[in-house]
N, C-alpha and C positions, 0 to 999 in steps of 0.2 A: 895665173897659176893653173895648170891642168892637173886634174885628179883622176886617176884610174878608179872607176866606180862600178859597183854592183848594186843595182836597185831593181826590184821586180816591177812589173806593170800592175800597180794598185791605184785605186781612186785618188789617194792622197799624193801619189808621185807623178801622175800623168802630166801636170803642168810643168814640172821640172824636167821630165824626160822629153817632152815634145818641144822644149825650147821657148815656151811662152813666158817662163820666168828666167831671167838672166842676171848675171852679176858681173861687175867690173873687176872683181877680185879673183874669182875662181871660175873655171870651166870644167865640166864633167865629161870624161871619156867613158861612156857607158859600155860595159862588157856584157855580151849577150849570153846569159845562162837561162834556160827555160826547162823546168821551173827554177826560180831563183835559188832554192836550197841546194842545187847542184854546185853552186859557187861557194857555199860555206866551207866546204872541205879545203879548197885551195887557199881561202882566206886564213883559216886556222893553221893549216900546215905549212904554207909558203908565204904568208903575209902578202898575198897576191894583189891587194887593192889598197888604195888610200882611204876610200870610203866604201862601206859595205853594209847592206842589209844583213841581219844576223838573227837567227833563232835565239831567244833569250836563254834557253837551257844550254845550247852550244856555247854561248858567251860565258855563262857561269862556269861551265866545265873548262873552257879555255883559260879563264882567270885562275882557276885552281892549279893550272900548269904554267902560269905566268906567261901566257902568250902576249905578244906586243900589240895589244889593241885596247881601246878605251871606249866605253859606252857613251852615246849621246842620248839625251832624254827626248828622243823622237820615236814614236810608235808607228809602224807602217802596217802591221797586221795584228788584229785582236778579234777574238770571237769567243762565244760560248762553245764548250767542247762536247757537250752531251750527245750531239747528233753524229759524232764521229766514232761510234762504236756499234758493231753489228754482230748478230748471231744468225744461225741458220734455223729458221722457224720450222722447216720441214722435218727437223729432228726433235721437235718439241720446244716448249717455251723455256726461256732462260732469263733469269733476273740478275741484276748486278750483284745482289747479295749471295748468289749461288755460284760465283766464279771460283771459289776455293777449290784447288786441285784440278782445275780445268786447263786445257791447252789453249793458249791465247797467242795469236800472231800479231806482230807489229813490225813495220818496215825496219826500224832500228830501235833498240831499247832506249836510246837517248833522245828521241824526238821530243820536241816541246809539247805537242799534243798528247803524246804518250805519258809524259810526266804529269801534265794536268789531269788526265783521266785516271791515272793510277792514284794520284793524290785524292781525287774525288772518291774513288772506289774504296780506298783504305780508310779515309777519315770520315766519310759520310755514309758508307755502307758496311763498314766493318770487315772488308775483304782482307785476307792475309796474303799480301803480295808474294811472300816467300813460298807460299804453297802452290803458286801457279807455275805451270810448265810453259815458260816463255819461248816462243819460236820467232826468230828474227831473220831478216833478209839482207841487211846491210850492216857494215861496221859503223862505229861512231865517227863523227867529223874529227874529233880529237883523238889522234893516233895513240896517245899515251894511255887512254882509258882502257882498262881491262874488262872486256865484255865476257861474262860467264854464261850468257844465254845460249840456248841450242840454236844452231843455224839451220834454216830450211835447206833441203837437198837442192843442189844446183838445178836451175831451170824451173823450179816451182814458183807459182804465183800465189800471192796471199789470198785473193778472193776465190780463186779456184780451189785452194786447199780448204777454205771454209765450206764451199759448196760440196766438196768431196768427202766431208766429214773428218778431214785430217786435223782440223782446228775446231774448237768449240765456239770461239769468238775472235774478233779482231778489233784492234784499236787503231784510230787514225785513218779510217777508211769510210767512204760512202759508196753506195751501189744502188742501182735501180732494179736489180734482179728481184723477181717476185718472191723468191724463197728467203731473202735476207731482210731482216727487220732490225730496227734500232734496239740496242740492248736496254736503253732507257725508254720504256714504252711510250710515254707522253713527253717527248723531248721538250716542247715549249713549256710545259708545266714544271718539269724538272729544272730547267734553266731559270725560270722565274723564282722558284723556291730556293735554289742555290744562291742566286743573287741576293735574295732577301736575307739569307743567313750570313753571307760573307761580304756583301757590298763590294764585290770585285768583278770586273770584266777581265777575263784572262788575256794577258798579253802573249802573243806568239812571236812576232818579229819586231826588233828595234833596229837601230843603226849604230855601227861602230866606226871609228876612225883609227888609223895606225897610231901607235904611240909616238913614232917619229914625227908625224905631222903635228901632233899635239905639242910636242916639245919644241919643235923648230918653227912652227907657224901657227900659234894659237889663234891669231886673227882669222886665218882661213877656216879653222875648225868652227869658230863662232859664226862665220858666214855660211858654212854648210848647214849648221843647225837652223839658222834663220831661213835659208832657202827651202829646206825640207818642210819647215813649219808653214811658211808662206804657201807652198804648194798644196798643203792639206787644208789650210784655212778656207772656210766657206764651202768645202766639199762635204756634203752630208754623209756620204758613204765612207769617208775616211775616219779612222779612229781619232777620237778627241778625248784627251785625258787632262784633268787638272793635275797639279803636282801631287795632291793628296791621293787622288784616284790611282795615279801611276805608282805611288809608293805602296799603297795597299796591295796592288796586283803583284808588284815585285816582291814584297815581303812574303806573300803566300807561295809564289812559285819557288822562291829561295827555300822556304821551309819544306815544300814537297821534294825539291831536288836533293836537299840534304838528307831528308828522311829516307829517300830511295837509294842512298849511297852513291849518287852521281857526283857529288862534291863532298869534300872532307868535313865541312862545317857550314853552318848557316851564316852567310855574310850579312852585315848591315847594308842597307840600301846604299848609303853614302860611299861604301867601299867599292861600288861598281863603277864609280866615276873618278876622274882625277881633278886637280884644282881648276882646270880650265872648264871641263864639261859639267862639274858639279855646280858651278856658278850659273849654268844655263837651266838648271832643274826648276 
């Protein structure tokens, strides 16, 4: 069975993508999107793939609009988020707790990194997210979501706006520019302290399959899960989660996403899966 598939080039997917792991049951026809997140919109809006990498917040939002896809318990991207927030030090110091009322840029308000960082800022630093003047550059992957943020003028670039003083900070970005510094001054220490408090490694991207595939060929879905897991096994740089670790991370990002109004309510983790994929958790 051939499956139209979107998977980015990650440590845990390389063995699957280069063909060193094969299956007698399924074959993957990989579609080339670089970076992979450019393929999330066609998956959500057009059901373009049978198997797709997917940002977890995009999946949560897609679920709220009953998009025909189902989550697999396979994590392909996970990372601490504190290093992905910047400010312009040339304009003076800026601390996370000082963001109230500031102009903050982000590629899209609905990015998973943005949701993690806003959750951290609100719940660990007391930032009033509603006081911030959010400036965005792209719409949401989920077309039905109503984005009320301010859109940057056409042609503007997020890092250049930060350098030009048009933004006070940006989320979801990194830069080597000498004037731009991490919003969290000691990123490693902040991450260690945050993990000590929450016991969570933030999940960014997981894998989804089409609802049709789950309903018509559950054995193929089980095989997809097995192959992706096998590709990541033994690869130190790939994300590795126990079921409990995955559940804690999902519970927290669900909480943040609901808190920020991106989904109408906080789902239970088991709701993210169907009977086929829940048994793989």
